[in-house]
Backbone bond lengths (Angstrom), bond angles and torsions (degrees), N, CA, C in turn:
res aa  C-N    CA-C-N  psi(-1)  N-CA   C-N-CA  omega(-1)  CA-C   N-CA-C  phi
1 M - - - 1.455 - - 1.526 108.89 -
2 R 1.333 115.64 143.22 1.461 121.32 -179.45 1.516 110.54 -119.90
3 R 1.325 116.07 143.30 1.460 120.80 171.45 1.516 108.69 -91.80
4 L 1.337 115.95 127.34 1.455 121.74 175.99 1.525 111.53 -101.68
5 L 1.329 115.69 -37.34 1.463 122.98 176.11 1.521 108.38 -141.61
6 P 1.317 119.13 145.21 1.469 127.27 -7.23 1.522 111.18 -73.54
7 T 1.294 116.85 163.41 1.456 121.22 178.19 1.526 109.69 -73.14
8 P 1.325 118.73 154.75 1.458 126.24 5.20 1.525 111.82 -78.80
9 A 1.332 115.28 143.79 1.454 120.95 176.57 1.521 109.27 -75.17
10 G 1.330 115.43 159.27 1.455 118.29 177.19 1.514 111.92 162.03
11 D 1.327 116.32 171.67 1.452 122.62 -179.75 1.529 110.76 -70.79
12 L 1.340 114.87 150.44 1.458 121.58 -178.35 1.522 110.31 -123.26
13 R 1.316 115.86 142.90 1.460 120.95 169.12 1.523 108.81 -88.07
14 D 1.330 116.09 154.35 1.462 119.49 179.47 1.524 111.83 -59.38
15 D 1.343 117.10 -34.62 1.467 118.61 -177.16 1.526 112.65 -74.36
16 E 1.348 117.44 -3.93 1.459 120.41 174.97 1.531 112.37 -89.75
17 L 1.333 117.20 -14.60 1.462 120.34 -175.42 1.530 113.54 -63.25
18 P 1.342 120.49 -42.40 1.470 117.96 179.85 1.523 113.56 -56.10
19 D 1.317 117.49 -41.19 1.466 119.16 179.79 1.531 111.64 -68.09
20 L 1.339 116.92 -32.48 1.465 119.74 178.62 1.526 111.90 -67.58
21 Y 1.336 116.33 -32.35 1.461 120.77 -174.75 1.522 113.63 -103.33
22 R 1.314 118.38 -2.25 1.455 120.03 -177.83 1.538 110.54 -67.16
23 L 1.333 115.81 135.83 1.460 121.66 178.26 1.523 110.22 -94.50
24 P 1.334 117.98 155.26 1.467 119.85 172.68 1.532 109.96 -62.55
25 P 1.324 117.64 155.64 1.468 119.56 177.39 1.523 110.98 -57.60
26 G 1.333 115.18 149.18 1.457 119.73 178.61 1.510 111.82 118.51
27 R 1.320 115.07 -179.35 1.455 121.34 -175.53 1.520 111.79 -75.12
28 A 1.342 115.48 139.51 1.459 120.56 176.41 1.517 108.56 -162.39
29 L 1.325 115.55 144.23 1.464 121.85 171.07 1.514 107.50 -113.80
30 R 1.313 114.62 114.11 1.472 122.54 178.58 1.527 107.28 -108.61
31 V 1.334 116.07 134.96 1.459 121.61 179.61 1.518 108.81 -112.96
32 N 1.329 116.27 133.93 1.462 121.46 -179.51 1.527 109.50 -121.78
33 F 1.342 116.17 126.98 1.459 121.83 178.43 1.526 109.24 -141.21
34 V 1.324 115.56 156.04 1.460 122.04 165.16 1.517 106.72 -118.36
35 A 1.336 116.53 136.71 1.459 120.90 -178.29 1.520 109.51 -143.34
36 S 1.329 115.51 154.75 1.458 121.14 175.67 1.521 110.08 -78.94
37 L 1.320 116.51 174.71 1.459 120.49 178.45 1.524 112.06 -60.62
38 D 1.336 117.46 -28.58 1.459 120.48 179.68 1.530 112.31 -98.81
39 G 1.341 116.94 15.33 1.454 120.21 171.38 1.505 116.60 88.28
40 A 1.335 118.41 5.10 1.464 120.02 176.79 1.528 109.69 -72.71
41 V 1.329 116.61 142.49 1.464 120.39 -178.84 1.528 111.87 -112.72
42 T 1.338 117.65 -3.14 1.461 120.48 176.14 1.520 109.83 -141.99
43 V 1.308 115.07 158.17 1.465 123.76 168.37 1.521 105.85 -125.11
44 E 1.331 115.61 118.71 1.465 121.34 -176.02 1.532 111.56 54.25
45 G 1.327 114.91 39.56 1.455 120.61 171.31 1.512 117.18 91.36
46 V 1.341 118.42 -8.90 1.468 120.06 -179.94 1.523 109.68 -132.67
47 S 1.334 115.21 156.44 1.464 120.69 -176.51 1.526 112.85 -79.95
48 E 1.326 117.18 -13.09 1.468 120.58 -174.12 1.519 112.37 -58.07
49 G 1.336 116.60 -32.65 1.462 119.77 -178.79 1.514 114.26 -66.62
50 L 1.329 117.98 -13.13 1.460 122.44 177.91 1.517 112.26 -102.74
51 G 1.322 117.01 -7.75 1.457 120.98 -173.99 1.517 113.33 -75.89
52 S 1.324 114.99 172.85 1.455 123.36 178.88 1.520 106.70 -152.05
53 P 1.343 118.69 166.80 1.473 119.18 175.77 1.529 112.60 -56.20
54 G 1.329 117.36 -39.72 1.459 119.82 179.04 1.512 111.83 -66.26
55 D 1.328 117.08 -41.23 1.461 120.30 178.24 1.522 110.65 -62.33
56 R 1.320 116.05 -38.37 1.468 119.29 178.45 1.526 110.51 -64.16
57 R 1.320 117.98 -40.26 1.466 120.40 179.59 1.526 111.35 -65.76
58 V 1.335 116.58 -43.14 1.467 119.21 178.39 1.526 110.20 -64.21
59 F 1.330 117.27 -41.76 1.464 122.53 176.63 1.528 110.54 -55.08
60 Q 1.317 116.44 -45.99 1.468 120.50 -179.64 1.523 111.75 -66.77
61 V 1.330 117.29 -39.00 1.460 120.54 178.95 1.526 110.60 -65.32
62 L 1.335 117.09 -44.36 1.461 119.58 179.99 1.527 110.75 -62.07
63 R 1.316 116.87 -40.14 1.470 119.82 176.71 1.530 110.89 -66.44
64 S 1.303 116.66 -34.64 1.464 119.09 -178.46 1.525 111.62 -67.72
65 L 1.342 117.41 -24.03 1.455 121.67 -176.91 1.528 113.39 -95.85
66 A 1.329 117.78 -10.86 1.465 121.61 -173.86 1.524 111.76 -85.81
67 D 1.339 114.84 156.19 1.460 120.91 171.03 1.517 111.31 -87.18
68 V 1.322 117.19 -28.42 1.458 122.19 -178.36 1.523 107.83 -160.26
69 V 1.335 116.65 149.74 1.461 122.86 173.57 1.521 108.17 -101.63
70 L 1.332 116.60 127.69 1.458 123.03 177.50 1.521 107.98 -105.67
71 V 1.347 116.92 126.99 1.462 120.14 -175.78 1.520 109.30 -148.95
72 G 1.329 115.83 142.38 1.448 120.41 175.06 1.518 111.13 -69.41
73 H 1.340 116.07 150.75 1.453 119.27 -176.88 1.529 111.73 -61.10
74 G 1.340 117.83 -39.06 1.459 119.74 -179.91 1.514 112.82 -60.62
75 T 1.325 116.42 -41.92 1.463 120.76 177.63 1.518 110.85 -67.63
76 A 1.326 116.79 -43.31 1.464 120.10 179.65 1.517 111.13 -59.68
77 A 1.338 116.63 -41.84 1.457 120.43 -179.80 1.529 111.53 -71.91
78 G 1.337 116.22 -45.32 1.457 120.00 -177.29 1.509 113.85 -67.16
79 E 1.339 116.96 -33.42 1.459 121.29 -177.61 1.533 112.42 -94.87
80 G 1.328 117.44 1.48 1.465 120.47 176.87 1.509 114.36 67.61
81 Y 1.336 116.48 43.64 1.466 119.65 179.86 1.522 111.06 -61.35
82 R 1.316 114.22 146.60 1.456 121.61 176.27 1.520 108.32 -143.17
83 P 1.333 118.65 165.39 1.464 119.65 178.39 1.529 111.80 -57.82
84 V 1.328 116.31 146.83 1.466 122.13 177.24 1.524 107.23 -88.69
85 A 1.312 115.62 104.62 1.462 121.15 -173.92 1.523 111.19 -81.49
86 A 1.335 115.32 157.07 1.462 120.76 -179.61 1.517 112.08 -63.19
87 D 1.351 117.52 -29.95 1.466 120.05 -177.51 1.529 112.71 -93.84
88 S 1.352 117.81 10.57 1.459 121.11 175.28 1.525 110.07 -80.78
89 T 1.336 115.96 170.11 1.468 119.64 177.52 1.520 110.97 -57.43
90 V 1.331 116.58 -44.64 1.469 120.05 179.32 1.521 110.41 -66.50
91 G 1.326 117.33 -41.99 1.460 120.35 179.10 1.517 112.12 -59.80
92 R 1.326 116.43 -42.83 1.469 119.46 179.38 1.522 111.29 -68.48
93 L 1.324 117.03 -37.36 1.469 120.04 178.05 1.526 110.23 -66.45
94 R 1.324 117.33 -40.25 1.455 120.59 177.70 1.533 110.25 -61.26
95 A 1.321 116.12 -44.96 1.466 119.68 179.93 1.523 111.02 -62.03
96 A 1.347 116.42 -39.41 1.461 119.97 179.46 1.521 111.95 -65.15
97 L 1.342 116.17 -26.28 1.466 121.00 178.78 1.523 112.08 -90.76
98 G 1.327 116.36 6.00 1.457 120.30 178.70 1.508 113.96 78.84
99 R 1.334 116.78 23.79 1.461 121.16 -178.36 1.523 109.31 -109.25
100 P 1.339 118.86 160.43 1.469 120.10 173.26 1.526 109.70 -57.12
101 A 1.318 116.60 131.97 1.467 120.02 -174.97 1.525 111.77 -65.64
102 E 1.323 117.50 -33.47 1.459 121.49 -178.06 1.521 110.10 -81.46
103 L 1.330 116.88 135.34 1.462 121.98 -179.93 1.524 109.07 -119.33
104 P 1.343 119.35 115.66 1.461 120.35 -179.89 1.524 112.26 -73.21
105 I 1.332 115.47 149.33 1.462 123.50 174.99 1.520 107.73 -108.91
106 A 1.340 117.08 129.49 1.461 122.24 175.35 1.527 108.19 -107.95
107 V 1.326 116.00 112.73 1.464 122.19 -176.53 1.527 108.94 -94.71
108 V 1.324 116.52 126.91 1.460 121.91 179.96 1.523 109.05 -95.87
109 S 1.321 116.54 122.81 1.463 121.14 178.15 1.523 109.56 -155.85
110 R 1.318 117.08 114.85 1.467 119.78 -179.50 1.529 111.25 -65.86
111 R 1.337 117.84 -22.67 1.468 121.05 179.87 1.525 112.46 -102.02
112 A 1.317 116.75 9.12 1.475 120.85 -177.15 1.520 110.30 53.22
113 S 1.348 115.79 47.96 1.470 120.77 -172.34 1.520 113.96 -71.10
114 L 1.316 117.91 -13.70 1.463 119.97 173.79 1.522 108.19 -61.71
115 A 1.335 117.21 125.51 1.461 120.40 -173.79 1.516 111.37 -105.28
116 P 1.340 118.04 142.22 1.460 119.98 173.18 1.525 109.75 -52.96
117 G 1.318 116.33 133.41 1.464 121.06 -176.62 1.513 113.61 101.45
118 D 1.358 117.61 -18.37 1.463 119.81 174.30 1.525 109.84 -64.91
119 R 1.342 115.43 158.20 1.468 118.96 -178.43 1.517 112.63 -59.00
120 L 1.329 116.84 -31.36 1.456 120.09 -178.12 1.525 113.04 -90.56
121 A 1.310 117.25 -4.92 1.468 120.27 -173.40 1.521 111.84 -83.07
122 A 1.318 116.24 61.63 1.472 122.36 178.61 1.523 107.39 -164.09
123 A 1.334 116.72 164.81 1.456 120.64 175.47 1.529 109.16 -60.17
124 P 1.353 120.07 142.21 1.475 126.87 7.45 1.525 114.31 -97.85
125 T 1.360 118.03 24.65 1.458 120.48 -178.89 1.526 110.97 -62.01
126 L 1.336 114.92 145.13 1.461 121.64 172.49 1.529 108.38 -115.51
127 L 1.312 116.33 146.39 1.460 122.23 172.81 1.518 107.99 -113.81
128 V 1.332 116.24 123.79 1.466 121.90 176.31 1.519 107.00 -103.87
129 T 1.319 116.74 111.93 1.453 121.01 -175.04 1.517 109.43 -139.05
130 C 1.339 116.94 -164.26 1.463 120.77 -178.38 1.522 109.64 -133.82
131 A 1.318 115.90 171.47 1.458 121.03 -175.14 1.521 112.29 -64.99
132 A 1.349 118.15 -23.46 1.455 120.94 -179.41 1.528 112.65 -73.43
133 A 1.333 117.96 -13.86 1.463 120.61 179.79 1.521 110.15 -68.03
134 D 1.326 115.52 151.40 1.461 121.74 -176.77 1.533 111.48 -56.25
135 P 1.338 118.15 120.83 1.468 120.51 -178.17 1.522 113.17 -61.87
136 G 1.318 116.98 -35.72 1.457 119.72 179.19 1.510 112.60 -64.74
137 R 1.320 116.21 -41.07 1.470 119.84 177.67 1.524 110.36 -65.73
138 R 1.328 116.55 -41.31 1.462 119.85 178.48 1.530 110.41 -61.00
139 A 1.323 116.37 -42.96 1.461 120.44 -179.26 1.526 111.04 -66.05
140 A 1.336 117.53 -39.08 1.467 120.69 179.90 1.521 111.08 -65.64
141 L 1.316 116.54 -39.40 1.463 120.03 178.56 1.522 110.80 -67.51
142 A 1.333 116.43 -41.51 1.465 119.56 177.40 1.528 110.28 -61.48
143 A 1.337 117.41 -39.42 1.461 121.04 178.83 1.525 111.43 -65.64
144 A 1.339 116.97 -27.46 1.468 121.29 179.16 1.520 112.37 -81.22
145 G 1.338 116.97 -4.51 1.459 120.15 177.77 1.506 114.69 107.69
146 V 1.343 117.76 -1.78 1.463 121.33 178.68 1.533 109.03 -76.84
147 T 1.333 116.58 135.54 1.465 121.06 173.45 1.523 107.90 -82.50
148 V 1.322 117.58 113.57 1.463 122.47 -175.88 1.525 109.43 -98.11
149 L 1.327 116.16 120.57 1.461 122.51 178.67 1.523 108.33 -109.84
150 V 1.322 117.21 113.91 1.460 122.17 177.84 1.522 107.51 -91.49
151 C 1.323 115.51 111.14 1.474 121.55 -173.42 1.522 108.55 -127.64
152 G 1.317 116.67 96.63 1.452 120.81 -179.11 1.511 111.85 105.88
153 E 1.334 115.64 167.11 1.460 121.44 -177.24 1.525 112.15 -93.36
154 D 1.349 116.96 -68.66 1.461 120.80 -176.10 1.521 113.20 -99.19
155 D 1.309 117.58 -11.64 1.461 122.53 178.32 1.521 107.92 -150.33
156 V 1.322 115.93 165.15 1.461 119.73 -179.26 1.519 109.93 -73.63
157 D 1.310 116.17 126.25 1.456 124.00 176.14 1.531 106.91 -90.94
158 L 1.340 116.62 102.03 1.464 120.06 -174.63 1.524 113.69 -64.83
159 P 1.338 120.43 -43.55 1.473 118.11 176.08 1.523 112.23 -57.12
160 L 1.326 117.66 -42.12 1.461 120.62 177.77 1.527 110.34 -65.34
161 A 1.336 116.72 -39.45 1.468 119.94 179.22 1.521 110.90 -60.80
162 L 1.327 117.48 -41.61 1.462 120.27 178.74 1.521 111.09 -66.85
163 D 1.329 116.91 -35.32 1.465 120.11 174.62 1.530 110.36 -62.02
164 R 1.325 116.17 -44.93 1.459 120.15 -178.18 1.527 111.17 -66.42
165 L 1.329 117.12 -37.96 1.463 120.24 177.09 1.526 110.17 -65.68
166 A 1.330 116.92 -40.90 1.468 120.09 178.30 1.521 110.99 -63.13
167 D 1.343 117.06 -35.91 1.460 120.46 176.86 1.526 111.68 -60.77
168 L 1.348 115.55 -26.64 1.462 121.33 179.07 1.532 111.61 -93.77
169 E 1.347 115.83 14.20 1.470 123.53 179.55 1.526 112.64 68.82
170 H 1.324 116.17 25.42 1.468 121.81 172.27 1.525 107.23 -104.55
171 E 1.330 116.35 75.96 1.463 120.61 -173.92 1.526 112.49 -83.99
172 Q 1.323 116.21 -39.97 1.457 119.63 -176.68 1.529 107.95 -98.23
173 V 1.337 113.62 105.68 1.459 122.35 -170.27 1.525 109.19 -104.77
174 L 1.317 116.17 130.00 1.462 122.13 175.71 1.524 108.23 -106.39
175 C 1.323 116.59 112.32 1.464 121.47 178.00 1.524 109.22 -93.62
176 E 1.335 116.27 127.78 1.460 121.33 -178.96 1.526 112.63 -112.98
177 G 1.328 116.65 21.46 1.459 119.81 174.55 1.513 113.05 99.16
178 G 1.323 112.97 -169.24 1.441 129.92 6.70 1.522 114.96 -84.71
179 P 1.361 114.88 -163.42 1.454 120.38 -175.91 1.528 113.98 -56.78
180 A 1.323 118.40 -38.55 1.472 120.18 -179.22 1.523 110.54 -64.83
181 L 1.331 116.79 -39.04 1.464 119.83 178.58 1.525 110.37 -68.45
182 L 1.333 117.79 -39.57 1.465 120.88 176.01 1.525 110.23 -59.97
183 A 1.339 116.87 -46.18 1.461 120.20 -179.66 1.520 110.92 -61.10
184 S 1.333 117.42 -42.24 1.465 120.66 179.37 1.518 111.09 -64.40
185 A 1.338 116.76 -40.81 1.458 120.53 -179.37 1.525 111.21 -67.05
186 L 1.330 117.11 -40.06 1.462 120.15 177.58 1.527 110.44 -66.53
187 A 1.328 117.17 -42.38 1.460 120.61 -179.94 1.527 110.98 -63.89
188 A 1.341 116.39 -32.79 1.462 120.87 179.64 1.522 112.13 -81.67
189 G 1.324 117.57 -8.69 1.460 121.20 178.18 1.511 114.37 72.11
190 V 1.346 117.65 30.02 1.468 119.62 -175.46 1.535 113.33 -108.30
191 V 1.331 118.18 1.25 1.467 120.73 -179.41 1.528 109.56 -84.41
192 D 1.321 116.19 127.77 1.467 121.38 177.43 1.517 112.31 -99.32
193 E 1.328 117.01 -29.82 1.463 119.76 -175.70 1.520 110.10 -150.66
194 L 1.325 116.21 140.18 1.459 123.14 173.21 1.516 108.41 -117.52
195 D 1.335 115.56 118.90 1.462 121.56 174.64 1.521 107.16 -105.37
196 L 1.321 116.09 103.87 1.456 122.41 -172.74 1.523 110.10 -113.78
197 T 1.329 115.86 116.83 1.462 121.60 172.11 1.521 107.91 -86.79
198 V 1.331 116.77 125.27 1.461 121.80 -179.24 1.522 108.39 -105.41
199 A 1.340 115.11 110.12 1.464 121.25 -178.47 1.526 109.55 -86.23
200 P 1.347 118.16 138.30 1.465 120.65 178.78 1.530 110.52 -76.07
201 A 1.327 116.07 75.07 1.456 121.99 -177.63 1.512 108.99 -149.87
202 L 1.343 115.74 151.51 1.462 123.56 172.70 1.519 106.88 -118.99
203 V 1.323 116.64 124.06 1.466 120.44 -170.46 1.520 112.39 -116.39
204 G 1.341 118.18 -42.11 1.453 120.26 -173.95 1.520 110.88 74.65
205 G 1.336 117.07 -171.72 1.457 120.76 178.12 1.505 113.02 90.00
206 Q 1.334 115.09 -168.20 1.459 121.38 -170.31 1.524 114.69 -101.55
207 S 1.318 118.32 -19.34 1.462 120.78 -173.64 1.527 109.38 -80.07
208 R 1.328 116.19 104.94 1.453 121.42 -173.57 1.521 111.08 -120.72
209 L 1.329 115.12 159.49 1.459 121.07 -179.18 1.523 111.07 -55.78
210 L 1.323 116.86 -41.23 1.466 121.55 175.08 1.529 107.82 -125.61
211 P 1.333 117.94 122.79 1.464 120.71 -173.73 1.523 114.21 -78.35
212 A 1.321 118.64 -15.35 1.465 121.33 -177.58 1.521 108.90 -155.77
213 A 1.324 115.71 169.29 1.462 120.86 179.78 1.526 110.69 -65.62
214 L 1.325 116.16 143.70 1.457 121.71 175.23 1.524 109.93 -83.87
215 P 1.339 118.04 160.38 1.469 119.87 177.21 1.523 112.89 -59.52
216 A 1.320 117.40 -30.53 1.465 122.22 178.20 1.523 108.04 -149.95
217 V 1.317 115.83 153.98 1.461 120.31 179.26 1.519 109.99 -66.57
218 V 1.336 116.55 132.96 1.460 122.85 175.28 1.525 107.23 -102.26
219 R 1.319 117.07 132.06 1.469 120.87 -176.68 1.528 110.04 -119.96
220 P 1.342 116.73 88.11 1.463 120.04 179.44 1.528 111.68 -67.45
221 R 1.322 114.57 159.29 1.474 121.57 179.87 1.531 109.00 -114.88
222 L 1.332 116.54 122.11 1.460 121.03 -178.98 1.527 110.26 -69.69
223 V 1.342 116.05 124.32 1.462 120.11 -179.74 1.522 112.46 -118.23
224 Q 1.336 117.23 -14.92 1.468 119.29 -179.50 1.526 109.50 -157.01
225 L 1.320 116.27 142.07 1.454 121.54 178.43 1.524 109.26 -142.36
226 L 1.326 115.87 119.51 1.455 123.02 176.38 1.524 108.53 -116.21
227 E 1.340 116.25 161.26 1.473 120.21 -179.18 1.520 110.25 -145.83
228 E 1.323 115.53 143.01 1.464 121.64 173.03 1.523 108.85 -154.69
229 D 1.323 116.87 122.78 1.465 122.44 177.00 1.524 112.55 53.84
230 G 1.330 116.82 37.98 1.457 120.77 178.06 1.517 114.34 83.68
231 V 1.326 118.04 -4.94 1.461 122.35 177.53 1.529 107.89 -90.50
232 L 1.328 116.74 133.69 1.461 122.05 -179.78 1.533 109.28 -104.03
233 F 1.317 115.12 135.42 1.464 122.20 178.95 1.526 107.48 -115.41
234 T 1.339 115.70 98.36 1.449 120.90 -175.45 1.523 110.54 -96.49
235 R 1.308 114.51 151.13 1.476 121.20 176.51 1.522 107.00 -134.51
236 Y 1.318 116.66 115.29 1.459 123.05 -176.25 1.519 110.61 -115.03
237 A 1.321 116.28 134.75 1.462 121.74 170.39 1.530 107.80 -88.83
238 I 1.319 115.79 141.67 1.463 121.58 -179.47 1.519 108.18 -124.54
239 G 1.312 115.29 132.07 1.448 120.27 177.77 1.515 112.38 89.86
């Protein structure tokens, strides 16, 4: 992998990536996506078709630096999310960086769609939902060990959700999508950084980085650009 920006440009070792992506202490919401040149975020319904070895390494580094992963229920289900175990690649990398090996997943679902018995329906998973979600389902998930955060009345209030996560010492949040959650976070003004991997591919179709127009144009600022095998790894500051 090569660094193109900021200068000086040059080749990078894998063990240099954590320092390149480390955030200052304090609260932050970082969003990570991979997209094609035409903005598609999936191939045949999953993001794996756009990935690369470099994208996988950056994905692992970002997870190793986060306090919690925030993901929409649809993405978690479609991509086959599971708990991040201590003996996984990410768990071992976290331990090597002096962090807790276990990484909690916070699933966002206004209907509390995470079901008891799902792979994620156990500690240390968190469910971010709202008061309109079925109380019985919320209680069953809590009984299974899921930390249930009720944030908002009829829909999930993302600023409140981030406050509640920070109260649990999950200050540095890594959001992994999907597009609807990204759009909601941008509209709420809570995104601090977008880490976008641009795959050299043209896909077409309906699955796009942003599914609809935002209330106002967001103008991120490019702060870092890496490259490997034609794949671009961008890092944008927002706000």
